[in-house]
C-alpha positions as CSV (number, residue, x, y, z in Angstrom):
1,M,-279.7,-5.6,22.9
2,S,-278.7,-8.4,25.1
3,T,-276.9,-7.7,28.7
4,A,-274.1,-9.4,27.7
5,E,-273.8,-6.9,23.8
6,H,-274.5,-4.0,25.8
7,E,-271.7,-5.1,28.5
8,R,-268.8,-5.0,25.6
9,G,-269.6,-1.7,24.5
10,A,-268.0,0.8,25.7
11,V,-269.7,1.5,29.1
12,R,-270.4,-1.2,31.3
13,E,-273.7,-2.1,33.0
14,T,-273.6,-1.7,37.1
15,P,-274.2,-4.6,38.4
16,D,-277.2,-5.3,41.0
17,R,-275.7,-6.0,44.1
18,Y,-277.5,-4.5,46.7
19,G,-281.0,-4.7,45.1
20,A,-281.0,-0.8,44.0
21,F,-280.6,-1.8,40.4
22,P,-283.2,-4.2,39.4
23,R,-284.5,-5.5,35.8
24,L,-288.8,-4.9,35.3
25,T,-289.7,-8.2,33.7
26,P,-291.3,-8.0,30.1
27,E,-295.0,-8.9,31.8
28,Q,-294.3,-5.4,33.9
29,L,-293.2,-3.5,31.2
30,E,-296.0,-4.5,29.3
31,D,-298.4,-3.4,31.9
32,L,-296.2,-0.5,31.9
33,T,-297.0,0.4,28.5
34,A,-300.8,1.2,28.3
35,H,-300.0,3.6,31.2
36,G,-297.6,5.3,29.1
37,E,-295.7,6.6,25.4
38,R,-293.0,4.9,24.0
39,R,-290.5,7.3,23.2
40,R,-287.1,7.4,20.5
41,T,-283.5,8.5,22.1
42,A,-280.5,10.0,20.7
43,E,-277.4,10.1,22.0
44,G,-276.9,12.5,24.7
45,E,-279.8,13.3,25.1
46,V,-280.5,14.3,28.5
47,L,-283.4,12.5,30.6
48,Y,-283.5,14.5,33.5
49,R,-281.4,17.4,34.9
50,E,-279.7,17.8,38.5
51,G,-281.7,20.6,40.3
52,R,-284.3,20.2,38.0
53,P,-287.9,18.9,38.8
54,F,-289.0,16.1,36.5
55,R,-292.5,14.2,36.7
56,E,-291.9,11.0,34.5
57,F,-290.8,7.5,35.8
58,L,-288.9,6.1,32.9
59,A,-287.8,2.4,32.1
60,I,-285.6,1.8,29.4
61,L,-286.6,-0.3,26.4
62,S,-283.1,-0.5,24.4
63,G,-280.4,2.0,24.4
64,T,-277.7,3.0,27.0
65,V,-278.2,5.7,30.2
66,E,-275.5,6.8,32.2
67,I,-276.6,8.5,35.8
68,L,-274.1,11.3,36.5
69,H,-273.4,13.2,39.7
70,D,-272.5,17.3,39.2
71,Q,-272.7,16.6,35.3
72,G,-270.1,19.3,34.0
73,G,-269.0,20.7,37.3
74,P,-265.6,19.8,39.4
75,D,-266.9,16.8,41.1
76,E,-268.4,14.8,38.0
77,R,-268.7,11.4,38.3
78,T,-270.7,8.2,37.0
79,V,-273.6,6.8,40.1
80,A,-274.5,4.3,37.6
81,V,-274.8,2.9,34.3
82,H,-278.3,1.2,33.0
83,G,-279.5,-0.8,30.2
84,P,-282.8,-2.1,28.8
85,G,-285.3,-3.5,31.6
86,R,-284.3,-0.9,33.9
87,F,-286.1,1.4,35.1
88,L,-284.3,5.5,36.6
89,G,-285.2,8.2,39.3
90,E,-284.9,7.6,42.7
91,L,-286.8,8.4,45.8
92,G,-287.5,12.0,45.1
93,L,-289.7,11.2,41.9
94,L,-292.3,10.0,44.3
95,E,-292.0,12.6,46.5
96,G,-292.0,15.4,44.1
97,Q,-288.2,16.8,44.8
98,A,-285.8,18.3,42.7
99,A,-283.6,15.6,41.1
100,F,-280.5,14.8,42.7
101,D,-278.5,13.4,39.5
102,T,-278.2,13.7,35.7
103,A,-279.8,10.8,33.1
104,V,-278.1,10.9,29.9
105,M,-278.3,8.5,27.3
106,R,-275.3,7.1,26.0
107,Q,-276.3,4.7,23.3
108,A,-279.2,6.1,21.1
109,G,-282.7,3.4,21.7
110,E,-286.0,4.1,23.3
111,I,-287.5,4.5,26.5
112,L,-291.2,4.3,27.9
113,A,-292.4,7.1,29.8
114,V,-295.1,7.2,32.3
115,P,-296.5,10.3,34.3
116,V,-295.9,9.8,37.8
117,E,-299.1,10.1,39.0
118,R,-300.1,6.8,36.2
119,Q,-297.3,5.2,37.9
120,R,-298.1,5.5,41.6
121,A,-301.7,4.2,40.8
122,L,-300.3,1.2,39.1
123,V,-298.0,0.6,42.0
124,G,-301.2,1.1,44.5
125,R,-302.6,-2.1,42.2
126,D,-299.6,-3.8,41.9
127,P,-297.7,-4.6,45.0
128,V,-294.8,-6.9,43.5
129,L,-293.9,-3.4,41.1
130,G,-294.4,-1.7,43.8
131,D,-292.4,-3.3,46.5
132,L,-289.8,-3.5,43.6
133,I,-289.9,0.1,42.8
134,L,-289.6,1.0,46.2
135,R,-287.0,-0.7,47.4
136,A,-284.8,0.0,44.3
137,Y,-286.1,3.7,45.4
138,L,-284.4,3.8,49.0
139,G,-281.3,2.4,47.8
140,R,-280.3,4.9,45.8
141,R,-281.0,7.2,47.7
142,Y,-278.7,6.0,50.2
143,L,-276.5,5.2,47.5
144,L,-276.6,9.2,46.7
145,I,-276.3,10.0,50.5
146,G,-273.3,7.7,50.8
147,I,-271.2,9.3,48.2
148,G,-272.0,13.0,48.8
149,A,-274.0,13.8,46.1
150,G,-276.8,17.0,46.2
151,F,-276.4,20.0,47.4
152,R,-273.7,21.4,49.6
153,I,-273.6,23.2,53.3
154,L,-270.4,25.5,53.6
155,G,-270.3,26.2,57.4
156,S,-268.6,26.4,60.3
157,C,-268.2,23.2,62.5
158,Y,-268.9,25.7,65.5
159,S,-272.0,27.7,63.8
160,P,-275.8,26.5,65.2
161,D,-276.9,27.6,61.8
162,T,-274.5,24.8,60.6
163,L,-276.0,22.5,62.8
164,R,-279.4,23.2,61.9
165,L,-279.2,22.7,58.6
166,R,-277.0,19.6,58.6
167,E,-279.9,18.3,60.8
168,F,-282.9,19.1,58.7
169,A,-280.9,17.3,55.8
170,A,-280.0,14.1,57.7
171,R,-283.6,13.9,59.5
172,N,-285.2,14.2,55.8
173,R,-282.8,12.3,54.1
174,L,-281.4,14.3,51.3
175,P,-278.5,13.8,49.4
176,H,-275.7,16.3,51.2
177,R,-271.9,17.2,51.5
178,W,-270.6,19.5,54.6
179,V,-268.1,21.6,54.0
180,D,-266.5,22.6,57.4
181,L,-265.0,26.2,57.2
182,E,-262.6,25.4,59.6
183,K,-260.7,22.1,58.6
184,D,-261.7,21.4,54.5
185,E,-259.5,22.8,52.2
186,E,-262.2,23.0,49.6
187,A,-263.8,25.8,51.9
188,E,-261.3,28.6,51.1
189,A,-261.6,28.1,47.1
190,L,-265.5,28.1,47.3
191,L,-265.8,31.2,49.8
192,R,-264.2,32.9,47.0
193,R,-265.8,31.3,43.6
194,F,-269.0,32.7,45.1
195,A,-268.0,35.4,46.4
196,I,-269.9,34.6,50.2
197,R,-268.0,36.5,52.8
198,P,-267.7,34.7,56.1
199,E,-269.8,36.0,57.9
200,E,-272.7,35.3,55.2
201,T,-271.9,31.7,56.0
202,P,-273.5,28.7,56.3
203,V,-274.7,28.8,53.0
204,V,-276.4,26.1,50.6
205,L,-275.0,25.6,47.2
206,W,-276.7,23.4,44.7
207,K,-275.6,23.2,40.8
208,G,-272.6,25.8,40.9
209,D,-275.2,28.2,39.9
210,R,-277.9,28.2,43.0
211,V,-276.4,30.1,46.4
212,L,-278.6,30.2,49.6
213,R,-277.2,32.4,52.6
214,N,-278.1,31.2,55.3
215,P,-281.2,30.0,54.9
216,S,-284.0,29.0,56.9
217,N,-285.4,25.4,57.0
218,A,-288.3,26.2,54.6
219,E,-286.0,28.4,52.5
220,L,-284.0,24.6,51.7
221,A,-287.4,22.7,51.3
222,R,-288.4,24.5,48.7
223,L,-284.9,24.7,47.0
224,I,-285.2,20.5,47.3
225,G,-289.4,20.9,46.1
226,L,-290.1,19.7,49.8
227,P,-293.9,20.2,50.2
228,A,-293.2,23.1,52.9
229,P,-295.8,25.9,53.0
230,A,-295.0,29.5,51.4
231,P,-294.6,32.5,53.5
232,A,-297.9,33.7,54.2
233,P,-297.9,36.3,56.9
234,S,-301.1,36.5,58.7
235,S,-303.3,34.5,55.9
236,E,-306.2,32.1,56.3
237,A,-304.5,29.3,54.4
238,G,-307.9,27.1,54.3
239,R,-309.7,24.0,55.8
240,C,-309.6,20.8,56.4
241,D,-311.1,18.5,58.1
242,V,-308.2,16.9,60.2
243,M,-304.7,18.5,61.0
244,V,-302.5,15.9,62.6
245,V,-299.8,18.1,64.3
246,G,-296.3,16.2,63.7
247,A,-295.0,13.5,61.2
248,G,-293.6,10.6,63.2
249,P,-295.5,7.2,63.6
250,A,-298.8,7.9,65.0
251,G,-298.8,11.1,63.0
252,L,-298.7,8.8,59.4
253,A,-301.2,6.5,60.0
254,A,-303.6,9.1,61.7
255,S,-302.4,10.8,58.0
256,V,-303.0,7.9,55.8
257,Y,-306.7,6.6,57.7
258,G,-308.0,9.8,57.6
259,A,-307.3,10.4,53.8
260,S,-308.0,7.3,52.8
261,D,-311.8,7.4,54.9
262,G,-312.5,10.3,52.4
263,L,-311.1,13.3,55.3
264,T,-309.5,16.2,54.1
265,T,-306.4,15.9,56.1
266,V,-303.5,17.9,56.7
267,T,-299.7,17.0,58.5
268,V,-297.2,19.4,59.3
269,D,-293.8,18.6,61.2
270,A,-291.5,21.5,62.5
271,V,-288.5,19.4,61.3
272,A,-288.9,15.8,59.0
273,T,-291.6,12.9,58.2
274,G,-290.1,10.0,60.6
275,G,-290.0,11.7,64.0
276,Q,-287.5,9.5,66.4
277,A,-288.3,6.4,64.7
278,A,-286.7,7.5,61.1
279,T,-283.4,7.4,63.2
280,S,-283.8,4.1,63.8
281,S,-280.8,2.1,62.0
282,R,-283.2,-1.2,62.4
283,I,-286.8,-2.0,64.3
284,E,-287.1,-5.5,64.6
285,N,-290.0,-6.2,66.3
286,Y,-292.4,-4.7,63.9
287,L,-295.5,-6.7,63.2
288,G,-295.2,-8.3,59.6
289,F,-291.3,-7.4,59.2
290,P,-289.8,-10.9,60.6
291,S,-286.4,-9.9,59.4
292,G,-286.6,-6.0,60.6
293,I,-286.9,-2.5,58.8
294,S,-285.1,0.5,58.9
295,G,-286.8,3.0,60.5
296,G,-286.2,5.3,57.4
297,E,-287.9,2.5,54.6
298,L,-290.8,2.3,57.0
299,I,-291.2,6.0,57.0
300,E,-291.0,6.5,53.4
301,R,-293.4,3.7,52.9
302,A,-296.2,5.6,55.2
303,V,-295.2,9.0,53.3
304,L,-295.7,6.9,49.7
305,Q,-299.0,5.8,51.5
306,A,-300.1,8.5,52.6
307,D,-299.5,10.7,49.8
308,K,-301.6,7.9,47.4
309,F,-304.5,8.3,49.3
310,G,-304.3,12.6,48.8
311,A,-302.9,13.6,52.6
312,R,-301.3,16.8,52.6
313,L,-297.8,16.7,53.9
314,M,-295.9,19.8,54.5
315,V,-292.4,19.9,56.0
316,P,-291.5,22.3,57.8
317,A,-294.1,24.1,59.3
318,Q,-294.0,24.8,63.1
319,V,-297.1,25.4,64.4
320,S,-297.5,28.2,67.4
321,G,-301.1,28.0,68.6
322,L,-304.5,25.9,68.7
323,I,-307.3,28.3,69.0
324,P,-310.9,26.9,69.4
325,Q,-312.8,28.9,67.2
326,D,-317.0,27.9,67.0
327,D,-317.1,24.3,66.3
328,E,-313.9,23.8,64.8
329,Y,-310.3,25.0,65.8
330,A,-307.2,27.8,64.6
331,V,-304.1,26.4,64.1
332,T,-301.6,28.9,63.7
333,F,-298.0,28.7,62.4
334,T,-294.7,30.8,63.3
335,D,-294.6,31.8,59.9
336,G,-298.1,33.6,60.9
337,S,-300.1,31.7,58.8
338,R,-303.3,29.9,59.4
339,V,-305.7,27.0,58.8
340,R,-309.0,26.1,60.3
341,A,-309.8,22.3,61.1
342,G,-312.9,20.5,62.5
343,A,-310.6,18.2,64.5
344,V,-307.1,17.8,65.6
345,V,-304.6,15.0,66.0
346,L,-301.7,15.6,68.2
347,A,-298.7,13.5,67.0
348,S,-296.1,15.7,68.2
349,G,-293.4,13.0,70.1
350,V,-290.6,14.2,71.7
351,W,-287.4,15.3,71.7
352,Y,-284.4,12.8,73.6
353,R,-283.1,14.8,76.6
354,R,-279.9,16.5,76.8
355,L,-277.1,15.2,79.1
356,D,-276.0,17.3,81.5
357,V,-272.0,17.2,81.6
358,P,-270.2,20.7,81.9
359,G,-269.2,21.4,78.0
360,I,-271.1,18.9,76.1
361,D,-272.9,21.9,74.4
362,R,-269.9,23.2,72.4
363,L,-269.4,19.9,71.2
364,E,-273.3,19.1,69.9
365,G,-273.2,18.3,66.5
366,I,-269.6,17.8,65.7
367,S,-269.0,14.7,67.8
368,V,-271.7,14.8,70.2
369,Y,-275.2,13.2,68.4
370,Y,-278.9,12.6,70.0
371,A,-279.5,10.0,66.7
372,A,-277.9,7.5,65.3
373,T,-278.1,7.6,61.1
374,V,-276.5,6.6,57.8
375,H,-275.2,10.4,58.2
376,E,-273.4,10.1,61.8
377,A,-272.0,6.9,61.1
378,S,-270.0,7.6,58.4
379,L,-267.8,10.3,60.3
380,C,-267.2,7.5,63.2
381,Q,-264.1,6.3,60.8
382,A,-263.4,3.5,62.3
383,D,-262.4,4.8,65.8
384,P,-264.1,4.1,69.3
385,V,-267.5,5.7,69.8
386,A,-269.7,5.4,72.9
387,V,-273.6,5.5,73.5
388,V,-275.1,6.8,76.4
389,G,-278.5,4.5,78.1
390,G,-280.4,1.6,78.7
391,G,-283.2,1.1,76.3
392,N,-284.3,0.1,72.8
393,S,-283.3,3.3,70.9
394,A,-279.9,3.2,72.8
395,G,-279.2,-0.5,71.6
396,Q,-280.3,0.2,68.1
397,A,-277.8,2.9,67.9
398,A,-275.1,0.8,69.6
399,L,-275.7,-2.2,67.0
400,F,-275.6,0.1,64.4
401,L,-273.0,1.8,65.1
402,A,-270.6,-1.4,65.7
403,D,-270.7,-2.1,61.4
404,H,-268.5,1.4,61.5
405,A,-267.1,2.2,64.5
406,S,-264.2,0.2,65.8
407,R,-265.4,-0.4,69.3
408,V,-268.5,0.6,70.7
409,H,-269.2,1.6,74.4
410,L,-272.4,0.9,75.6
411,L,-272.5,3.1,79.1
412,V,-275.8,2.3,81.5
413,R,-276.3,4.1,84.4
414,G,-278.6,1.2,86.1
415,G,-277.0,-2.5,86.7
416,D,-279.5,-4.8,84.6
417,L,-279.3,-4.3,81.0
418,H,-282.8,-5.9,80.8
419,A,-284.8,-3.6,83.2
420,D,-285.4,-1.3,79.9
421,M,-284.1,-3.2,76.2
422,S,-286.1,-6.3,74.7
423,R,-285.3,-9.2,75.3
424,Y,-284.1,-9.4,71.6
425,L,-282.1,-6.2,71.2
426,V,-279.6,-7.5,74.9
427,D,-278.9,-10.7,73.1
428,Q,-277.6,-9.2,70.1
429,V,-276.0,-6.4,71.9
430,E,-274.0,-8.6,74.6
431,Q,-273.1,-11.1,71.8
432,H,-271.3,-8.5,69.2
433,P,-267.6,-8.6,69.7
434,R,-267.5,-4.5,69.2
435,I,-269.6,-3.6,71.9
436,E,-268.5,-3.5,75.6
437,V,-271.3,-2.8,78.0
438,L,-270.4,-1.0,81.0
439,L,-273.1,-0.8,83.4
440,H,-273.4,1.4,86.9
441,T,-271.9,4.1,84.3
442,E,-272.2,7.9,84.2
443,V,-270.6,10.4,82.3
444,R,-268.6,13.8,84.1
445,G,-267.0,15.0,81.7
446,V,-265.8,15.3,78.1
447,L,-262.3,16.2,76.8
448,G,-261.4,17.8,73.6
449,E,-261.0,21.1,71.7
450,E,-262.2,21.1,68.4
451,K,-263.5,17.7,68.7
452,L,-264.2,14.9,71.4
453,E,-261.3,13.2,72.5
454,S,-262.5,11.0,75.5
455,L,-264.9,11.0,78.2
456,T,-264.7,11.0,81.7
457,V,-266.6,8.5,83.7
458,E,-267.7,7.5,86.4
459,D,-268.4,4.0,88.1
460,N,-271.7,5.2,90.2
461,T,-271.3,2.7,93.0
462,S,-268.2,3.1,93.8
463,G,-267.3,6.6,92.5
464,E,-264.2,5.4,90.5
465,R,-263.6,7.6,87.8
466,R,-261.4,6.9,84.5
467,E,-260.5,8.0,81.0
468,L,-262.3,6.6,77.6
469,R,-261.4,7.6,74.6
470,A,-264.4,8.3,72.4
471,A,-264.3,9.8,69.2
472,A,-268.1,10.6,69.4
473,L,-270.9,10.4,72.0
474,F,-274.8,8.9,71.4
475,V,-277.0,10.1,73.7
476,F,-280.4,8.0,74.1
477,I,-281.3,8.8,77.7
478,G,-285.2,9.7,77.5
479,A,-287.2,12.1,75.9
480,R,-289.4,15.3,76.7
481,P,-292.4,16.0,74.8
482,H,-293.3,18.9,72.0
483,T,-295.7,20.0,74.4
484,E,-294.7,23.9,75.0
485,W,-296.5,25.7,72.7
486,L,-300.2,23.9,74.6
487,R,-299.5,24.8,77.8
488,G,-302.6,26.9,79.3
489,V,-304.5,25.6,76.4
490,L,-305.5,21.7,77.1
491,A,-304.1,19.8,80.3
492,L,-301.0,18.6,80.6
493,D,-299.5,15.9,83.0
494,E,-296.6,17.0,85.3
495,K,-293.8,16.3,82.8
496,G,-295.7,18.3,79.8
497,F,-297.8,14.7,78.5
498,V,-300.8,15.5,77.2
499,L,-303.7,14.1,79.1
500,T,-306.4,12.2,77.8
501,G,-309.3,10.0,78.5
502,A,-310.1,9.4,81.6
503,D,-307.3,11.5,83.0
504,A,-308.4,14.5,80.9
505,Q,-312.0,13.8,82.0
506,A,-310.8,14.5,86.0
507,V,-309.3,18.0,85.4
508,A,-312.0,18.9,82.4
509,D,-314.2,21.7,82.2
510,A,-318.0,19.9,83.4
511,H,-320.0,22.4,81.6
512,R,-318.0,22.0,78.5
513,W,-318.6,18.2,78.1
514,A,-322.2,18.5,79.8
515,S,-323.3,20.6,76.9
516,L,-321.7,17.8,74.7
517,G,-323.5,14.5,76.5
518,R,-320.4,12.9,77.2
519,D,-317.5,12.7,78.6
520,P,-313.4,12.7,76.5
521,M,-313.0,9.4,74.3
522,L,-309.9,7.4,75.0
523,L,-307.7,9.4,73.3
524,E,-309.3,13.1,73.3
525,T,-308.3,15.5,75.2
526,T,-309.5,18.2,77.6
527,L,-310.7,19.5,74.1
528,P,-313.6,17.5,72.2
529,G,-312.1,17.0,69.1
530,V,-308.7,17.2,69.5
531,F,-306.9,13.8,70.3
532,A,-303.1,13.3,71.4
533,A,-302.1,9.9,70.1
534,G,-298.3,8.3,70.0
535,D,-295.5,9.4,72.1
536,V,-296.6,12.9,73.1
537,R,-299.7,11.2,75.1
538,S,-299.4,10.4,78.5
539,G,-299.0,7.2,79.3
540,S,-298.2,6.1,76.2
541,V,-296.4,2.5,75.5
542,K,-293.1,4.3,73.9
543,R,-293.1,1.9,70.3
544,V,-293.3,2.3,66.8
545,A,-296.1,-0.1,66.7
546,S,-298.3,1.3,69.3
547,A,-298.1,4.7,67.9
548,T,-299.3,3.5,64.6
549,G,-302.1,1.9,66.3
550,E,-302.6,5.2,68.4
551,G,-302.8,7.3,65.0
552,A,-305.4,4.7,63.4
553,M,-307.5,4.7,66.4
554,A,-307.4,8.5,66.6
555,I,-309.1,8.8,63.2
556,R,-311.8,6.6,64.7
557,L,-312.3,8.3,67.1
558,V,-312.6,11.5,65.1
559,H,-315.6,10.1,62.7
560,E,-317.8,9.7,66.5
561,H,-316.8,13.0,67.1
562,R,-318.3,14.1,64.0
563,E,-321.3,12.2,64.2
564,R,-322.1,14.5,67.4
565,R,-323.3,17.9,67.7
566,G,-319.7,19.4,67.0
567,N,-317.3,21.2,69.6
568,L,-319.8,23.5,71.3
569,V,-316.6,26.2,72.1
570,A,-317.8,29.2,70.9
571,A,-316.1,32.5,72.5
572,D,-318.2,34.4,74.7
573,S,-319.4,37.7,74.0
574,E,-316.2,39.5,74.5
575,G,-314.9,37.2,72.4
576,H,-312.6,35.1,75.2
577,Q,-312.1,31.4,75.5
578,P,-313.4,29.4,77.8
579,A,-309.8,28.1,79.7
580,A,-308.4,24.6,79.3
581,G,-309.4,22.5,82.3
582,G,-311.8,23.7,85.2
583,S,-308.7,25.9,86.7
584,G,-308.0,27.4,83.5
585,S,-304.4,25.8,84.0
586,S,-302.4,23.0,83.0
587,R,-300.9,20.4,85.1
């Protein structure tokens, strides 16, 4: 059936306005046919169902397919309608997640079914097809997020656990909708429908029959199909050649290069893949993307690339310790499990620093945020907002939020926007009609009971204070490293960043390194075979491109380390480990 004939039918095909619903060429369909099978389909047949895993790439040869959200439920709606030449699925198909919608044949026809493993291999060999599918899947994922598809988080805006679940869902780019117990009219009906007591909230609801009462992040991950580790208290989870701690740009680069070099590579992250880079609305100075690329798209590409080469990613999985054992390391997790690794790459990144303002804690996650993603922007609802910070992250956030808010106040403590922000960003920020830059300005107070209504700001040169209307506050004022668990294990600088190379050598145990006949390599810490890459490393350039380069370089150094005699950090006769650094303390 031609497209024109299809559009004259009862159900019209959804137009492809944003590249989310492209059509495959006859040549591309022919290539895919060699890797799959053709199937006849009947009207009303369900090809895959929301909430259940599916592992096939489906292309439409004839007939019509309708994509539904909450099929048969009170919120049922049509997401899209596809005709011949189009393909089904979204990002979850490539990442092993459960389906976030349902596909139903509205007009009988024929489909081409390709096992996802074969489709991944074909995509790897055909960059044109791969780019087409990935861009479409990313577009569909953001479409689902925009319409509030997926699971529902039912909880109070004042609950820390509600904030935790919302942050986990947003950072992992999972379609969901938050139902606020404090003001959403739907909340009371949902509580009665599922017999949920208020003290049992927050809860996660999915497909009308799945209820998780105040789940951990790992439990939510397992519901969706994220590769989170199963509970295994006090268990030995196996061995790998390289353990990568952190799945930001540096960690993912190490994953890609480690796995592609044939090393068994395991990458873990406590919250989500992407780190701070995933929260960037657009990165315009990353090599090879002249028109820019969103942090989310860059990270999704890296995750798929790591998976292609066989790297194992586990999210969420929080590391709690690093223990030298003979010529390897035991990496322990908060659930009691552990993995032995021949080498370790620390790429745990940083957290944005909190703003020290009285009363701000009660508004965090409600109208005070430390990231500016589609999720946070959707809550602005054309109100004025404020962004605090003078670096690239603040500039990118201001530009992104200006497309959603009526006004963006960029509050900068210093007197020169060029001091910490790239020139291309400064030019865009200063020229944007909805962005107001306020130099020498600091936040002194927040006003509003249940949510932010306005800020008290001060000119730090004159001391003059005034009230500034803002419905949300976005804070980007620097960062602190994720290294609390490393104190006393290896050497840190005064701010908690990991010392490497010559800096590590200056405080390392000379006897340990003398036995190896070498000094710490460029990215190596005070422990042989343990490397640091990206923002967590002392002295690193806090840029996505440099973090990616360091992650790749760390794997090259892992190979050099493996060519030597091993770590030679065996415990003494009483089972004690030698201290990190000559004095046994971190600095």
